[in-house]
N, CA, C and O of each residue as an XYZ file, in Angstrom:
656
protein
N     -24.962      2.401    -14.403
C     -23.447      2.137    -13.967
C     -22.498      1.959    -14.410
O     -22.396      0.736    -14.505
N     -21.611      2.440    -14.799
C     -20.092      2.613    -15.271
C     -19.753      1.611    -15.217
O     -19.906      1.161    -14.082
N     -19.168      0.678    -16.149
C     -18.365     -0.841    -16.335
C     -16.690     -0.309    -16.892
O     -16.193     -0.042    -17.986
N     -16.282     -0.334    -15.697
C     -14.721     -0.140    -16.246
C     -13.737     -1.333    -16.787
O     -13.505     -2.418    -16.252
N     -13.214     -0.776    -18.058
C     -12.344     -1.871    -18.062
C     -11.281     -2.734    -17.649
O     -10.440     -2.330    -16.845
N     -11.250     -3.770    -18.079
C     -10.287     -5.075    -17.276
C      -8.900     -3.911    -17.290
O      -8.607     -3.028    -18.097
N      -8.417     -4.250    -16.355
C      -6.669     -4.183    -17.032
C      -5.874     -4.979    -18.135
O      -5.922     -6.209    -18.179
N      -5.239     -4.328    -18.904
C      -4.803     -4.532    -19.898
C      -3.234     -4.579    -19.697
O      -2.705     -3.816    -18.889
N      -2.363     -5.647    -20.572
C      -1.106     -5.968    -20.699
C      -0.400     -4.038    -21.516
O      -0.880     -3.505    -22.517
N       0.639     -3.533    -20.748
C       1.324     -2.439    -21.341
C       2.035     -2.734    -22.959
O       2.267     -2.002    -23.921
N       2.229     -4.194    -22.674
C       3.344     -4.527    -23.883
C       1.907     -5.221    -25.229
O       2.008     -4.919    -26.418
N       0.854     -6.015    -24.767
C       0.273     -6.506    -25.501
C      -1.291     -6.276    -25.700
O      -1.942     -6.802    -26.603
N      -1.755     -5.498    -24.822
C      -3.090     -5.278    -24.533
C      -3.809     -6.477    -24.114
O      -5.036     -6.387    -24.087
N      -3.337     -7.446    -23.825
C      -4.432     -8.608    -23.403
C      -4.683     -8.963    -22.500
O      -3.723     -9.333    -21.824
N      -6.007     -9.096    -21.899
C      -6.575     -8.412    -20.756
C      -5.748     -9.200    -19.625
O      -5.339    -10.278    -20.055
N      -5.410     -8.950    -18.340
C      -4.739     -9.197    -17.410
C      -5.915     -9.938    -16.644
O      -7.132     -9.763    -16.694
N      -5.213    -10.737    -15.991
C      -5.826    -11.676    -14.705
C      -5.457    -11.513    -13.230
O      -4.264    -11.750    -13.037
N      -6.044    -11.224    -12.295
C      -5.752    -11.075    -10.517
C      -5.577    -12.382    -10.589
O      -6.198    -13.232    -11.229
N      -4.681    -12.464     -9.879
C      -4.096    -13.378     -8.812
C      -3.759    -13.254     -7.494
O      -3.844    -12.029     -7.406
N      -3.456    -13.606     -6.458
C      -3.624    -13.482     -4.991
C      -2.927    -14.629     -4.498
O      -3.502    -15.692     -4.260
N      -1.595    -14.424     -4.324
C      -0.645    -15.152     -3.273
C      -0.815    -15.075     -1.861
O       0.312    -14.703     -1.533
N      -1.364    -15.160     -0.971
C      -1.462    -15.028      0.288
C      -1.906    -13.556      0.509
O      -3.081    -13.270      0.282
N      -1.169    -12.748      0.874
C      -1.857    -11.569      0.946
C      -0.917    -10.671     -0.233
O      -0.256     -9.714      0.171
N      -0.908    -10.931     -1.267
C      -0.322    -10.322     -2.313
C      -1.232    -10.158     -3.552
O      -1.391    -11.076     -4.357
N      -1.543     -9.523     -3.614
C      -2.296     -9.820     -5.283
C      -1.616     -8.807     -6.369
O      -1.125     -7.694     -6.180
N      -1.704     -9.301     -7.151
C      -1.029     -8.607     -8.626
C      -1.647     -9.171     -9.993
O      -1.570    -10.321    -10.427
N      -2.089     -8.392    -10.384
C      -2.712     -8.145    -12.096
C      -1.394     -8.798    -12.975
O      -0.250     -8.350    -12.903
N      -1.742     -9.755    -13.670
C      -0.526    -10.992    -14.133
C      -0.963    -10.651    -16.076
O      -2.090    -10.526    -16.555
N       0.092    -10.600    -16.646
C      -0.460    -11.030    -18.043
C      -0.504    -12.130    -18.274
O       0.188    -12.820    -17.525
N      -1.348    -12.929    -19.450
C      -1.461    -14.485    -19.718
C      -0.260    -15.109    -20.537
O      -0.159    -16.331    -20.642
N       0.954    -13.947    -21.308
C       1.084    -13.788    -22.060
C       2.474    -14.105    -21.546
O       3.239    -14.747    -22.266
N       2.844    -13.696    -20.352
C       3.972    -13.497    -19.494
C       4.952    -11.979    -19.870
O       6.183    -11.981    -19.910
N       4.360    -11.146    -20.040
C       4.774    -10.484    -20.234
C       5.355     -9.290    -19.167
O       6.107     -8.340    -19.385
N       4.792     -9.672    -18.123
C       4.542     -9.107    -16.371
C       3.485     -9.285    -15.888
O       2.548    -10.047    -16.124
N       3.894     -7.722    -14.434
C       2.935     -7.962    -13.914
C       2.594     -6.527    -13.062
O       3.563     -5.872    -12.678
N       1.843     -6.258    -12.900
C       1.417     -5.231    -12.180
C       0.415     -4.956    -11.272
O      -0.768     -5.271    -11.394
N       1.204     -4.034     -9.860
C      -0.275     -4.160     -8.806
C       0.210     -2.617     -8.232
O       1.216     -1.959     -8.495
N      -0.572     -2.428     -7.629
C      -0.554     -1.241     -6.764
C       0.293     -0.854     -5.965
O       0.989     -1.650     -5.335
N       0.413      0.761     -5.814
C       1.419      0.931     -4.599
C       1.180      0.471     -3.049
O       2.195      0.376     -2.360
N      -0.014      0.193     -2.480
C      -0.109      0.209     -1.518
C       0.156     -1.583     -1.133
O       0.578     -2.079     -0.088
N      -0.313     -2.313     -2.531
C      -0.200     -3.430     -2.754
C       1.902     -3.853     -2.286
O       2.439     -4.696     -1.567
N       2.276     -3.054     -2.918
C       3.774     -3.565     -3.223
C       4.511     -3.308     -1.864
O       5.730     -3.329     -1.692
N       3.414     -3.028     -0.812
C       4.036     -3.080      0.913
C       4.083     -4.726      0.937
O       5.013     -5.221      1.573
N       3.282     -5.482      0.384
C       3.276     -6.909      0.669
C       4.580     -7.575      0.143
O       4.765     -8.775      0.346
N       5.564     -6.753     -0.588
C       6.266     -7.485     -1.378
C       7.200     -7.405     -1.706
O       7.948     -8.262     -2.177
N       7.462     -5.501     -1.376
C       9.149     -4.577     -1.561
C       8.947     -4.078     -0.016
O       7.929     -3.833      0.631
N      10.158     -4.035      0.264
C      11.101     -3.179      0.938
C      10.326     -1.753      1.359
O      10.265     -0.899      0.475
N       9.745     -1.458      2.631
C       9.279      0.088      2.920
C      10.140      0.822      2.196
O       9.531      1.457      1.336
N      11.811      1.083      2.174
C      12.895      2.210      1.888
C      12.429      2.275      0.551
O      12.032      3.347      0.096
N      12.438      1.045     -0.248
C      12.422      1.047     -1.799
C      11.158      1.497     -2.497
O      11.072      1.990     -3.622
N      10.109      1.219     -1.558
C       8.643      1.729     -2.159
C       9.117      3.236     -1.962
O       9.399      3.958     -2.918
N       9.174      3.613     -0.728
C       9.192      4.960     -0.844
C      10.212      5.937     -2.010
O       9.837      6.972     -2.561
N      11.607      5.250     -2.182
C      12.185      5.569     -3.110
C      11.617      5.745     -4.125
O      11.593      6.834     -4.696
N      10.858      4.337     -4.681
C      10.357      4.689     -6.146
C       9.356      5.977     -6.470
O       9.332      6.771     -7.411
N       8.578      5.839     -5.330
C       7.520      6.801     -5.517
C       7.702      7.916     -5.365
O       6.967      8.804     -5.796
N       9.099      8.132     -4.481
C       9.745      9.397     -4.449
C      10.310     10.325     -6.338
O      10.220     11.415     -6.902
N      10.848      8.965     -6.568
C      11.426      9.021     -8.154
C      10.222      9.649     -9.473
O      10.208     10.383    -10.461
N       9.391      8.842     -8.726
C       8.224      8.912     -9.993
C       7.404     10.228     -9.521
O       6.536     10.560    -10.328
N       7.477     10.758     -8.764
C       7.091     12.256     -8.387
C       7.518     13.287     -8.852
O       6.847     14.286     -9.113
N       9.067     13.096     -9.050
C       9.836     14.153     -9.168
C      10.056     14.341    -10.637
O      10.223     13.460    -11.480
N      10.023     15.849    -10.827
C       9.926     16.663    -12.448
C      10.938     15.846    -13.380
O      10.558     15.597    -14.524
N      12.113     15.444    -12.996
C      13.203     15.129    -13.521
C      13.180     13.630    -14.238
O      14.099     13.245    -14.961
N      11.975     12.822    -13.930
C      11.722     11.602    -14.166
C      11.896     11.324    -15.917
O      11.917     12.213    -16.769
N      11.980     10.225    -16.096
C      11.497     10.148    -17.895
C      10.074      9.219    -18.021
O       9.562      8.509    -17.155
N       9.629      9.477    -19.393
C       8.156      9.255    -19.639
C       8.836      7.849    -20.147
O       9.885      7.744    -20.783
N       8.082      6.933    -19.762
C       7.838      5.561    -20.225
C       7.314      5.329    -21.210
O       6.154      5.730    -21.122
N       7.628      4.613    -22.744
C       7.024      4.178    -23.726
C       5.611      3.402    -23.862
O       5.045      2.922    -24.844
N       5.236      3.473    -22.380
C       4.110      2.407    -22.432
C       2.872      2.911    -21.481
O       3.165      3.504    -20.443
N       1.456      2.682    -21.822
C       0.479      3.007    -21.313
C       0.136      2.149    -19.963
O       0.431      0.962    -19.832
N      -0.644      3.071    -18.823
C      -0.729      2.076    -17.593
C      -1.963      0.712    -18.151
O      -2.769      0.626    -19.078
N      -1.614     -0.042    -17.197
C      -2.584     -1.211    -17.576
C      -3.936     -0.820    -17.074
O      -4.917     -1.442    -17.482
N      -4.108      0.458    -15.965
C      -5.491      0.294    -15.340
C      -6.564      1.892    -16.303
O      -7.752      1.932    -16.626
N      -5.310      3.077    -16.490
C      -6.043      4.149    -17.169
C      -5.662      4.115    -18.478
O      -6.400      4.716    -19.258
N      -4.373      3.379    -19.073
C      -3.995      4.095    -20.463
C      -3.176      5.232    -20.571
O      -2.640      5.563    -21.628
N      -3.050      5.917    -19.369
C      -2.113      7.457    -19.680
C      -0.296      6.826    -19.492
O      -0.067      5.731    -18.978
N       0.573      7.549    -19.896
C       1.624      6.921    -20.123
C       2.324      7.154    -18.588
O       2.187      8.092    -17.802
N       3.089      5.975    -18.498
C       3.610      6.257    -17.459
C       5.396      6.767    -17.176
O       6.116      7.221    -18.066
N       5.624      6.648    -16.396
C       7.143      7.256    -16.154
C       8.016      6.139    -15.520
O       7.695      5.396    -14.592
N       9.310      6.175    -16.282
C      10.477      4.982    -15.985
C      11.060      5.446    -14.635
O      11.604      6.537    -14.461
N      10.949      4.848    -14.049
C      11.870      4.903    -12.909
C      12.703      3.795    -12.438
O      12.286      2.643    -12.317
N      14.250      4.298    -12.098
C      14.878      3.176    -12.152
C      14.822      2.747    -10.530
O      14.303      3.492     -9.699
N      15.383      1.534    -10.203
C      15.081      0.740     -8.747
C      16.508     -0.137     -9.466
O      16.755     -0.660    -10.552
N      17.169      0.047     -8.269
C      18.474     -1.243     -8.251
C      19.035     -1.379     -9.992
O      19.549     -0.524    -10.713
N      18.665     -2.901    -10.281
C      18.861     -2.886    -11.776
C      18.034     -3.014    -12.489
O      18.258     -3.715    -13.476
N      17.120     -2.593    -12.373
C      16.107     -2.339    -13.337
C      15.173     -0.883    -13.110
O      15.138     -0.184    -12.097
N      14.488     -0.701    -14.323
C      13.390      0.351    -14.965
C      11.964      0.390    -14.628
O      11.146      0.109    -15.504
N      11.677      0.633    -13.738
C       9.893      0.167    -13.563
C       9.198      1.220    -13.884
O       9.523      2.347    -13.510
N       7.791      0.891    -14.875
C       7.052      1.543    -15.102
C       6.156      2.119    -14.309
O       5.224      1.512    -14.835
N       5.591      2.806    -13.447
C       5.096      3.442    -12.720
C       3.714      4.512    -13.298
O       4.179      5.608    -13.612
N       2.734      4.469    -13.428
C       1.392      5.398    -13.203
C       1.271      5.677    -12.054
O       0.837      4.926    -11.181
N       1.813      7.304    -11.860
C       1.308      8.146    -10.665
C      -0.117      8.467    -10.527
O      -0.522      8.930     -9.461
N      -1.006      8.237    -11.627
C      -2.263      9.082    -11.726
C      -3.231      7.270    -10.606
O      -3.991      7.269     -9.637
N      -2.802      6.425    -11.204
C      -3.354      5.145    -10.576
C      -2.651      4.491     -9.413
O      -3.206      3.687     -8.664
N      -1.405      4.881     -9.308
C      -0.414      4.044     -8.234
C       0.114      3.227     -8.339
O       0.598      2.655     -7.361
N       0.317      2.645    -10.013
C       0.378      1.346    -10.218
C       1.558      1.519    -10.367
O       1.934      2.659    -10.640
N       2.679      0.278    -10.218
C       3.859     -0.305    -10.669
C       3.945     -1.578    -11.772
O       3.340     -2.635    -11.594
N       4.724     -1.324    -12.839
C       4.212     -2.556    -14.067
C       5.941     -2.948    -14.115
O       6.810     -2.154    -14.475
N       6.204     -4.522    -13.609
C       7.506     -4.963    -14.069
C       7.139     -6.078    -14.985
O       6.310     -6.982    -14.882
N       7.955     -5.769    -15.866
C       8.435     -6.965    -16.786
C       8.644     -8.141    -16.279
O       8.929     -8.221    -15.084
N       8.539     -9.393    -17.145
C       9.201    -10.498    -16.642
C      10.296    -10.672    -16.508
O      11.276    -10.499    -17.232
N      10.048    -11.270    -14.900
C      11.287    -11.533    -13.782
C      12.012    -10.223    -13.270
O      13.044    -10.275    -12.600
N      11.452     -9.162    -13.602
C      11.983     -7.988    -12.603
C      11.550     -8.020    -11.292
O      12.257     -7.740    -10.324
N      10.727     -8.262    -11.266
C       9.925     -8.770     -9.532
C      11.251     -9.431     -8.912
O      11.918     -8.835     -8.067
N      11.623    -10.858     -9.451
C      12.489    -11.164     -8.551
C      13.767    -11.114     -8.668
O      14.572    -11.960     -8.280
N      14.159     -9.286     -9.657
C      15.451     -9.074     -8.579
C      15.697     -8.417     -8.042
O      16.802     -7.877     -7.990
N      14.450     -8.125     -7.218
C      14.580     -6.668     -6.225
C      14.112     -8.127     -4.781
O      13.375     -9.114     -4.782
N      15.016     -7.492     -3.783
C      15.350     -8.717     -2.353
C      13.442     -8.752     -2.142
O      12.671     -7.874     -2.528
N      13.216     -9.550     -1.697
C      11.592     -9.738     -1.054
C      11.113     -8.595      0.403
O      11.922     -8.918      1.273
N      10.790     -8.199      0.610
C       9.992     -8.104      1.955
C      10.557     -8.754      3.082
O      10.295     -9.957      3.075
N      11.267     -8.368      4.083
C      11.539     -9.391      5.183
C      10.694     -8.709      6.523
O      10.941     -7.547      6.846
N       9.774     -9.450      7.203
C       9.073     -9.466      8.126
C       9.885     -8.619      9.234
O      10.960     -9.194      9.407
N       9.809     -7.746      9.856
C      10.246     -7.073     11.046
C      10.940     -8.238     12.243
O      10.432     -9.358     12.282
N      11.980     -7.939     13.088
C      12.280     -9.185     13.833
C      11.349     -8.898     14.980
O      11.036     -7.713     15.086
N      10.695     -9.969     16.111
C      10.261     -9.343     17.331
C      11.046     -8.641     17.937
O      12.252     -8.540     17.711
N      10.301     -7.993     18.913
C      11.630     -6.915     19.441
C      11.947     -8.318     20.876
O      11.395     -9.271     21.426
N      13.546     -7.320     20.864
C      13.828     -7.930     22.006
C      13.807     -8.309     22.826
O      12.868     -7.535     22.643
N      13.852     -9.134     24.477
C      13.662     -9.128     25.558
C      14.203     -8.059     26.077
O      13.381     -7.771     26.947
N      15.115     -7.201     26.134
C      14.965     -5.891     26.510
C      14.419     -4.439     25.866
O      14.476     -3.305     26.342
N      13.825     -4.958     24.501
C      13.275     -3.785     23.635
C      11.584     -4.133     24.316
O      10.812     -3.174     24.305
N      11.118     -5.332     24.821
C       9.618     -5.250     25.281
C       9.839     -5.266     26.535
O       8.819     -5.655     27.103
N      10.968     -4.953     27.521
C      10.927     -4.806     28.551
C      10.914     -3.095     28.971
O      10.403     -2.593     29.972
N      11.417     -2.624     28.211
C      11.568     -1.115     28.364
C      10.130     -0.362     27.614
O       9.843      0.814     27.839
N       9.154     -1.425     26.530
C       7.723     -0.978     26.078
C       6.805     -1.059     26.955
O       5.861     -0.271     26.892
N       6.906     -2.474     28.436
C       6.121     -2.763     29.399
C       6.355     -1.791     30.028
O       5.340     -1.325     30.546
N       7.855     -0.899     30.361
C       7.862     -0.120     31.332
C       6.985      1.188     31.082
O       6.069      1.431     31.867
N       7.314      2.264     29.719
C       6.515      2.980     29.388
C       5.135      3.092     29.544
O       4.327      3.909     29.985
N       5.148      1.605     28.852
C       3.033      1.432     29.180
C       2.999      1.182     30.272
O       1.809      0.974     30.038
N       3.100      0.989     31.238
C       2.662      1.218     33.197
C       3.222      2.490     33.413
O       2.881      3.002     34.480
N       3.903      3.076     32.780
C       4.210      4.646     33.399
C       2.906      5.570     32.669
O       1.810      5.990     33.041
N       3.642      5.603     31.546
C       2.535      6.231     30.842
C       1.092      5.927     30.378
O       0.314      6.834     30.084
N       0.661      4.207     30.307
C      -0.634      3.793     29.169
C      -2.131      4.563     30.321
O      -2.975      4.730     29.441
N      -2.378      4.742     30.805
C      -3.454      5.498     31.488
C      -3.460      7.071     30.959
O      -4.428      7.520     30.344
N      -2.431      7.764     31.223
C      -2.090      9.097     30.981
C      -2.538      9.005     29.267
O      -3.444      9.717     28.835
N      -1.801      8.066     28.404
C      -2.025      8.392     27.318
C      -3.521      7.991     26.791
O      -3.967      8.664     25.861
N      -4.228      7.059     27.265
C      -5.724      6.398     27.000
C      -5.900      7.774     27.791
O      -5.290      8.461     26.972
N      -6.236      8.575     28.657
C      -6.989      9.705     29.241
C      -6.847     11.066     27.966
O      -7.811     11.806     27.769
N      -5.728     11.207     27.309
C      -5.640     12.242     26.447
C      -6.124     11.420     25.498
O      -6.665     12.233     24.748
N      -6.274     10.496     25.084
C      -6.660      9.902     23.493
C      -8.590     10.595     23.816
O      -9.151     11.442     23.122
N      -9.269      9.774     25.230
C     -10.386     10.233     25.539
C     -10.801     11.500     25.604
O     -11.970     11.787     25.348
N      -9.650     12.660     26.048
C     -10.054     14.202     26.044
C     -10.110     14.638     24.587
O     -11.012     15.192     23.959
N      -8.717     14.173     24.169
C      -9.096     14.870     22.471
C     -10.507     14.279     21.638
O     -11.321     15.029     21.100
N     -10.581     13.156     21.652
C     -11.853     12.430     21.468
C     -13.000     13.554     21.446
O     -13.487     14.087     20.449
N     -13.253     13.738     22.550
C     -14.118     14.519     23.278
C     -14.221     16.082     22.429
O     -15.230     16.625     21.980
N     -12.677     16.592     22.401
C     -12.937     17.410     21.772
C     -13.146     18.250     20.616
O     -12.976     19.462     20.485
N     -13.719     16.996     19.453
C     -14.246     17.045     18.169
C     -15.422     16.050     18.066
O     -15.678     14.927     18.501
N     -16.164     17.208     17.101
C     -17.499     16.514     16.897
C     -17.488     15.095     16.434
O     -18.331     14.353     16.938
N     -16.758     14.661     15.655
C     -16.269     13.478     15.383
C     -16.138     12.533     16.328
O     -16.650     11.430     16.519
N     -15.322     13.217     16.895
C     -15.488     11.754     18.356
C     -16.097     12.084     18.995
O     -15.372     11.947     19.980
N     -17.498     12.715     19.591
C     -18.216     13.004     20.298
C     -19.350     11.919     19.023
O     -19.329     10.715     19.278
N     -19.743     12.108     18.475
C     -20.353     11.294     17.473
C     -20.050      9.817     17.552
O     -20.867      9.002     17.980
N     -19.244      9.610     17.266
C     -18.595      7.735     17.298
C     -18.847      7.131     19.154
O     -19.264      6.062     19.598
N     -18.414      8.269     19.764
C     -18.928      7.850     21.036
C     -19.926      7.844     21.542
O     -20.002      7.096     22.517
N     -21.205      8.665     21.154
C     -22.592      8.304     20.949
C     -23.221      6.916     20.515
O     -24.097      6.218     21.027
N     -22.440      6.779     19.373
C     -22.706      5.943     18.440
C     -22.837      4.621     19.274
O     -23.826      4.053     19.738
N     -21.629      4.358     19.302
C     -20.765      3.449     20.368
C     -21.766      2.913     21.589
O     -22.129      1.737     21.560
N     -22.176      3.734     22.587
C     -22.910      3.915     23.561
C     -24.317      3.284     23.176
O     -24.963      2.582     23.953
N     -24.681      3.583     22.003
C     -26.356      3.670     21.733
C     -26.234      1.892     21.147
O     -27.167      1.090     21.144
N     -24.800      1.628     20.686
C     -24.786      0.283     19.999
C     -24.950     -0.792     21.583
O     -25.829     -1.646     21.702
N     -24.043     -0.527     22.510
C     -23.889     -0.804     23.605
C     -25.495     -0.752     24.860
O     -25.805     -1.514     25.776
N     -25.983      0.151     24.466
C     -26.977      0.124     25.802
C     -28.384     -1.017     25.730
O     -28.732     -1.531     24.667
N     -28.770     -1.165     26.467
C     -29.980     -2.088     26.388
C     -30.985     -1.447     25.702
O     -31.072     -0.227     25.560
N     -31.765     -2.300     25.266
C     -32.892     -1.743     24.191
C     -33.929     -1.847     25.166
O     -34.122     -2.644     26.084
N     -34.761     -0.507     24.601
C     -35.999     -0.195     25.670
C     -37.414     -1.274     25.083
O     -37.487     -1.727     23.940
N     -38.084     -1.426     25.808
C     -39.515     -2.481     25.145
C     -40.082     -1.359     24.955
O     -41.214     -1.313     24.472
């Protein structure tokens, strides 16, 4: 079995520690140089539009090369401007590196507001009108694929009573 090296701070190369805060997990430098987290983890902390913009810029051909190596793989990251800061991004591992204090400069993700009474009523109307048709369409689509038929068969076999 291959053991991967622990993530390391791109500034001091000290081993990063994983810290969890509710649903947000980040790799943190014990010396306080900053923190790293994956692109998927970013959805717990940043706004969706910011994430899309960061990733689009990171994947563009005119992005500047960073002076730092990725905390996970060591490959040179790219420098991506984002609002008032410049992030280091590894496009290989989809990792974002924030220097100390940089994450606090970006506004946190705000949960979407619950639907209004009008929106809830409209959704209920659509569900009543099309719910059965959508379900039937999904069932027909599922039966048209081998994966769908296998899944349905497995589900039936799990719920079927055992034969003595």
